[in-house]
N, C-alpha and C positions, 0 to 999 in steps of 0.2 A: 576474578571474573574470567570465564572461559572465552576462548576465541569465538565460539558460536554465539554466546550471549552478547558479546561485543558487536558482532555482526548484526544480530537481531536488533539491538539498540540503534545501531547505525542506520539500518533500514527504516526503523520507525522515525528517526530524526529526518532522514532524507525525504520520506513521504510527506511529513509535515512541512518541511522547507519548500518542497515543490508546490504543495498546495498554497502556501503563503504567497507564492509568486504569481498565482492565478487569480482571476476575478472571482468574486463571491459566487458560489454555485457551480464554478468550473470543476472539472474532474481531471484526474490523471489515470493512466494505466499503470498497474503494478510493474510492468516492464520498464517504465521510466526510472523507478527506484532501483530495480535490479540492474539496469545499465549503469546507473550512477555508482553503484557499489561494486558490481562485478566486472566492469569494463568489457573486454572482448569475451569473457566467460559468463556474461550476464544470464544466459539461459539457465545455468546452474543455480541461479539465485531466485528464480521465479517462485518456487514453492515457499521459500523463506520470505519473499516480498509479500505474497498473499497472506502468510501467517502473521507477518508484522501488521498488515492492514486489519486483520481480525483482532489482534490485540488492541489496536487503536479504536476499533469499534467498541470493544468491551470497556475501554477507558472513557468512552463518550466523546472522542475527538473527531471521528470520521464516520461516514456511512459508506456501505458498499452498494453500488447500483448496477443494474442491467437495464438497458433500454430506457434510462432516465428514472426508473423506479427503484426505491430502496428494496434490497433483497437480503436474505440471510446468507451472508458470505460463506458460512460453513457448509451450506448445502447447494450453493450456486454452481451450476455447470457452465462451462464455457467462459468467454471473456467477461471480465468485470471491470468496473471503474471505481475510483475512490474519490470522494468529495468531502470537504469539511462539513461537519455537522452544523446546521443552522442554529 
């Protein structure tokens, strides 16, 4: 397993762990996962965190939202939120 794929799996796991600690329907920002994995260098993990969220969407685990509405994360511009799929 390459370091990149290990990081990708870690980001997916962190996203799911963060969501598990929140109330049903609550969301997280991808930056929360990036901060958990990247520490002080978290900004460098933002693209990877968004990509991890997209993989979790494809797996049926989460939804990407903007303004409380589910959006296509691949084409979403600007800030997104991640929530557990109901």
